[in-house]
N, C-alpha and C positions, 0 to 999 in steps of 0.2 A: 562295104558297110563305112558309114562316116561314123569318124572318131568318136564325134559329139553326141552323134546317137546311142552308140554305144554306151559311153562315160554318163549319159543321161538313163540309161536305162539302168544302168548297175546303181545309178544313185540311187532308183526306188528297187532297188532290191532283187534286183531280174537278173535271174541267170544268163547270161549271153555270152556264147564264144565267137568268133568271127572265124571265117575260114584261113587267114592267117595265124592265128593262133594254133589253127588243128593242121597246120604246116598241109594245106588241100587248096594254095594257089597254084596253076596250072596243072589242077587236075580236072577229070571228065564232069562234067553236072550228074551223070549217074553215081561217082563218087563220093559228092558233098552230100548226095540224097542217103547213102550205105552210112555213111559217119554217124548224119546225123539219127537214121533208123537204130543204128548200134546204139547211138546215147541217148534216145529216148528224147529227142531234141526236134522241135519245132522249127525247121528251114524257114528262112524268110529271104526272099529273093527278088530283085529287077529283073531276072530271065523268065518271063513269065512263060513265053511260049515252050520253050524246053520245059522247064519243071512241067505245066501243066503237061506237056507229054508223057514225061513219064511215068507221073501221076496214074496216070491213065495206065502205061504199062505193067505199071505196080500193081493194079487192081485186076487187067488181065489175066499176071501170071501168079496172080492169089499172095503177093507180098504185101506185108502191112509199111509205114511210116507214121511217126508219129504226129504229120500235118505238116502244110505247107501256108504261109503266107505270103499270096503273091503281088506285086504293083510295079509299075511301072516307074524307068529312075527319071527321078527329078519332076514328080509330080506332084510332091509335098515338101513344106519346109521341113527340119531337122524335128523342130516343135509339132510339127500337123503329125507326121508319123511316128512319134515317141507318143502322140495322146491319142491316137488309131490304133498302135499296138498296145498299150493301155488297156482301153476300152474292151479289146479284144480277150485280151487275160481276165481282167476282169469277169466280162458275162461267161466264155468257155472256160471249161475244167481241159487236163492234161487227157481223160479217157475220150472226154467230145471232142479233141481237135485229133484224134485218131484217125489216119488212114482219109482226112479229110483237106478238102482245098478252099481258104478262105481268101477274096481279094479286097487288098486294105482297102479300097476303093467303095465298100460297103459299108466301114467300120466311123462314117463324119459325121 
């Protein structure tokens, strides 16, 4: 996660936790999702294929998560990521994000 994006979101009162801050570096993707789910946090990642697959597995197993936002890495500038994420945050409630996958590309 780009530090500039984290700072920009926090400056706009968005509660952000990074994998580094949560001591999740070099842990499995499933562990990242388990942590996010246990904390009620929407997970934002560039690892589209693996996390979409995990979303599918969660649904098949009746497991729940707080939501995912997926994006291709280096597709958007920090400013564009921030604008799109803020649009999504303003349009969808935490309840609406539960067990949902959103693609950042849809929020332009």
